[in-house]
C-alpha positions as YAML, in Angstrom:
chain: A
units: angstrom
residues:
- id: 1
  name: MET
  ca: [-0.21, -0.01, 0.09]
- id: 2
  name: THR
  ca: [1.65, 3.66, -0.79]
- id: 3
  name: THR
  ca: [0.89, 6.43, 1.36]
- id: 4
  name: PRO
  ca: [-1.01, 9.37, -0.14]
- id: 5
  name: THR
  ca: [1.18, 12.30, -1.11]
- id: 6
  name: ILE
  ca: [-0.82, 15.66, 0.14]
- id: 7
  name: PRO
  ca: [-0.23, 18.38, -3.09]
- id: 8
  name: GLY
  ca: [1.51, 21.29, -1.85]
- id: 9
  name: PHE
  ca: [1.92, 19.84, 1.63]
- id: 10
  name: TRP
  ca: [5.38, 19.12, 2.85]
- id: 11
  name: GLN
  ca: [7.95, 17.08, 1.11]
- id: 12
  name: LYS
  ca: [10.44, 17.62, 2.86]
- id: 13
  name: ILE
  ca: [10.98, 18.61, 6.46]
- id: 14
  name: LEU
  ca: [14.58, 18.72, 8.19]
- id: 15
  name: VAL
  ca: [14.80, 18.00, 11.59]
- id: 16
  name: PRO
  ca: [17.55, 18.72, 13.69]
- id: 17
  name: THR
  ca: [18.27, 17.51, 17.33]
- id: 18
  name: ASP
  ca: [20.51, 17.71, 19.80]
- id: 19
  name: PHE
  ca: [20.49, 14.20, 21.56]
- id: 20
  name: SER
  ca: [18.10, 15.97, 24.61]
- id: 21
  name: ASN
  ca: [15.20, 14.23, 25.77]
- id: 22
  name: CYS
  ca: [12.38, 17.92, 25.28]
- id: 23
  name: SER
  ca: [13.89, 17.28, 21.30]
- id: 24
  name: LEU
  ca: [12.18, 13.97, 21.18]
- id: 25
  name: ALA
  ca: [8.80, 15.68, 21.04]
- id: 26
  name: ALA
  ca: [9.71, 17.24, 17.45]
- id: 27
  name: LEU
  ca: [10.60, 12.86, 16.21]
- id: 28
  name: LYS
  ca: [8.11, 11.63, 17.55]
- id: 29
  name: SER
  ca: [5.77, 14.60, 15.68]
- id: 30
  name: ALA
  ca: [8.17, 13.78, 11.67]
- id: 31
  name: SER
  ca: [7.61, 10.25, 12.89]
- id: 32
  name: ARG
  ca: [3.77, 11.29, 13.13]
- id: 33
  name: LEU
  ca: [4.21, 12.83, 9.44]
- id: 34
  name: GLN
  ca: [5.99, 10.51, 7.80]
- id: 35
  name: GLU
  ca: [3.27, 7.88, 9.11]
- id: 36
  name: THR
  ca: [0.64, 10.06, 6.76]
- id: 37
  name: SER
  ca: [2.63, 11.17, 3.85]
- id: 38
  name: THR
  ca: [5.57, 10.35, 1.50]
- id: 39
  name: ALA
  ca: [7.40, 13.71, 3.05]
- id: 40
  name: GLN
  ca: [11.27, 13.24, 2.87]
- id: 41
  name: ILE
  ca: [12.24, 13.52, 6.68]
- id: 42
  name: VAL
  ca: [16.01, 14.86, 7.37]
- id: 43
  name: LEU
  ca: [17.55, 14.52, 10.27]
- id: 44
  name: LEU
  ca: [20.22, 16.81, 11.24]
- id: 45
  name: HIS
  ca: [22.77, 17.24, 14.41]
- id: 46
  name: VAL
  ca: [24.78, 20.65, 14.84]
- id: 47
  name: THR
  ca: [27.96, 19.53, 16.54]
- id: 48
  name: GLU
  ca: [30.93, 22.27, 17.21]
- id: 49
  name: GLU
  ca: [33.59, 23.61, 14.64]
- id: 50
  name: GLY
  ca: [36.96, 21.69, 15.16]
- id: 51
  name: HIS
  ca: [40.27, 23.72, 16.09]
- id: 52
  name: GLU
  ca: [43.90, 23.67, 15.13]
- id: 53
  name: GLY
  ca: [46.30, 26.03, 17.54]
- id: 54
  name: LEU
  ca: [49.56, 25.83, 18.57]
- id: 55
  name: ARG
  ca: [48.05, 24.62, 21.37]
- id: 56
  name: ILE
  ca: [45.00, 22.88, 21.05]
- id: 57
  name: ARG
  ca: [43.98, 20.04, 18.45]
- id: 58
  name: THR
  ca: [40.59, 19.17, 18.16]
- id: 59
  name: GLU
  ca: [40.10, 17.16, 15.26]
- id: 60
  name: ASP
  ca: [40.22, 13.58, 16.13]
- id: 61
  name: LEU
  ca: [37.65, 14.17, 18.86]
- id: 62
  name: HIS
  ca: [35.29, 15.67, 16.20]
- id: 63
  name: ASP
  ca: [35.95, 12.95, 13.84]
- id: 64
  name: LYS
  ca: [34.86, 10.37, 17.23]
- id: 65
  name: MET
  ca: [32.24, 12.61, 18.09]
- id: 66
  name: ARG
  ca: [31.15, 12.92, 14.27]
- id: 67
  name: TYR
  ca: [31.08, 9.18, 14.26]
- id: 68
  name: GLU
  ca: [28.82, 8.76, 17.50]
- id: 69
  name: ALA
  ca: [26.76, 11.60, 16.39]
- id: 70
  name: GLU
  ca: [25.98, 9.87, 13.35]
- id: 71
  name: GLN
  ca: [25.10, 6.52, 15.05]
- id: 72
  name: THR
  ca: [23.13, 8.45, 17.38]
- id: 73
  name: LEU
  ca: [20.67, 9.41, 14.53]
- id: 74
  name: ARG
  ca: [20.71, 6.17, 12.56]
- id: 75
  name: LYS
  ca: [19.52, 4.27, 16.29]
- id: 76
  name: LEU
  ca: [16.75, 7.28, 16.52]
- id: 77
  name: ALA
  ca: [15.60, 6.59, 13.44]
- id: 78
  name: LYS
  ca: [15.58, 2.71, 13.74]
- id: 79
  name: GLU
  ca: [13.42, 3.46, 16.86]
- id: 80
  name: HIS
  ca: [11.49, 6.50, 16.38]
- id: 81
  name: PHE
  ca: [10.03, 6.09, 12.30]
- id: 82
  name: PRO
  ca: [8.03, 4.02, 10.26]
- id: 83
  name: ARG
  ca: [10.07, 3.16, 7.84]
- id: 84
  name: PRO
  ca: [13.66, 4.11, 8.98]
- id: 85
  name: ASP
  ca: [16.30, 2.95, 5.97]
- id: 86
  name: GLU
  ca: [14.31, 6.58, 4.14]
- id: 87
  name: ILE
  ca: [15.12, 9.02, 6.80]
- id: 88
  name: VAL
  ca: [18.68, 11.30, 5.86]
- id: 89
  name: VAL
  ca: [21.22, 11.96, 8.46]
- id: 90
  name: GLN
  ca: [23.65, 14.75, 8.11]
- id: 91
  name: ILE
  ca: [26.31, 15.92, 10.68]
- id: 92
  name: GLU
  ca: [27.36, 19.64, 10.11]
- id: 93
  name: GLU
  ca: [29.81, 21.53, 12.26]
- id: 94
  name: GLY
  ca: [29.05, 25.29, 12.75]
- id: 95
  name: ARG
  ca: [26.65, 27.25, 15.21]
- id: 96
  name: PRO
  ca: [23.38, 25.73, 15.48]
- id: 97
  name: ALA
  ca: [20.41, 28.35, 14.84]
- id: 98
  name: GLU
  ca: [22.61, 29.68, 11.24]
- id: 99
  name: THR
  ca: [24.19, 25.84, 10.82]
- id: 100
  name: ILE
  ca: [19.95, 24.17, 10.85]
- id: 101
  name: CYS
  ca: [19.16, 27.66, 7.71]
- id: 102
  name: GLN
  ca: [21.52, 26.73, 6.09]
- id: 103
  name: VAL
  ca: [20.81, 22.78, 5.51]
- id: 104
  name: ALA
  ca: [17.60, 23.27, 5.28]
- id: 105
  name: GLU
  ca: [17.92, 25.79, 2.36]
- id: 106
  name: LYS
  ca: [21.07, 23.43, 0.44]
- id: 107
  name: GLU
  ca: [17.97, 20.86, 0.74]
- id: 108
  name: LYS
  ca: [15.33, 23.11, 0.43]
- id: 109
  name: ALA
  ca: [13.53, 22.38, 3.01]
- id: 110
  name: ASP
  ca: [9.89, 22.82, 3.17]
- id: 111
  name: VAL
  ca: [9.41, 22.88, 7.23]
- id: 112
  name: ILE
  ca: [11.80, 22.57, 9.78]
- id: 113
  name: LEU
  ca: [10.27, 21.33, 12.69]
- id: 114
  name: ILE
  ca: [12.17, 22.36, 15.94]
- id: 115
  name: PRO
  ca: [11.89, 21.39, 19.88]
- id: 116
  name: THR
  ca: [12.09, 24.63, 22.04]
- id: 117
  name: HIS
  ca: [13.55, 23.56, 25.76]
- id: 118
  name: GLY
  ca: [10.98, 26.53, 26.71]
- id: 119
  name: HIS
  ca: [13.29, 28.43, 28.72]
- id: 120
  name: THR
  ca: [11.73, 31.66, 29.96]
- id: 121
  name: GLY
  ca: [13.32, 35.14, 31.55]
- id: 122
  name: LEU
  ca: [16.40, 35.38, 32.55]
- id: 123
  name: LYS
  ca: [17.95, 31.82, 31.61]
- id: 124
  name: HIS
  ca: [16.22, 32.28, 27.31]
- id: 125
  name: MET
  ca: [17.85, 35.53, 28.09]
- id: 126
  name: LEU
  ca: [20.97, 33.94, 29.08]
- id: 127
  name: LEU
  ca: [21.22, 30.58, 26.59]
- id: 128
  name: GLY
  ca: [18.69, 32.38, 23.82]
- id: 129
  name: SER
  ca: [16.79, 30.79, 21.77]
- id: 130
  name: ILE
  ca: [17.99, 28.59, 18.84]
- id: 131
  name: ALA
  ca: [14.47, 28.06, 17.71]
- id: 132
  name: GLU
  ca: [14.14, 31.48, 17.98]
- id: 133
  name: LYS
  ca: [16.99, 32.07, 15.63]
- id: 134
  name: VAL
  ca: [16.20, 29.46, 13.81]
- id: 135
  name: VAL
  ca: [12.74, 31.09, 13.20]
- id: 136
  name: ARG
  ca: [13.96, 34.35, 12.30]
- id: 137
  name: GLN
  ca: [16.54, 33.06, 9.79]
- id: 138
  name: ALA
  ca: [14.93, 29.84, 7.73]
- id: 139
  name: HIS
  ca: [13.28, 30.77, 4.14]
- id: 140
  name: CYS
  ca: [10.75, 28.15, 4.57]
- id: 141
  name: ASP
  ca: [8.16, 27.17, 7.55]
- id: 142
  name: VAL
  ca: [8.98, 26.54, 11.21]
- id: 143
  name: LEU
  ca: [7.07, 24.36, 12.98]
- id: 144
  name: VAL
  ca: [7.94, 24.36, 17.19]
- id: 145
  name: VAL
  ca: [6.88, 21.94, 18.70]
- id: 146
  name: ARG
  ca: [7.04, 22.27, 22.83]
- id: 147
  name: GLN
  ca: [8.26, 19.45, 24.85]
...
């Protein structure tokens, strides 16, 4: 049985995750969307860039982090999605909000499905909000999912 495609609806969904419990809400929402459509799901994890200098060299550590992040994304796909083999997994380096928006544009995503930690007040001001920055910068729709 083929799953119907909804004309004009999201066909490519970018789901960034930081592997927190909060980000599971976005994975579950994306899973429900995969159940009811033929939309392609792209799972994204953004890591910090490696550094190399006179006293600091972190490329090996970052290679290991990338490998572990990829394995974790594949595990999440198997655990949460009805068609895990169709999930695209991406690991990118950079600042999270900017990188998420760049990947969404490069992938021609129709929507970014992003979790929010729901911080308010001083904690929000000190930490900033990646979801808020993505909403402001993204070229496509952004669906913010609460925990």
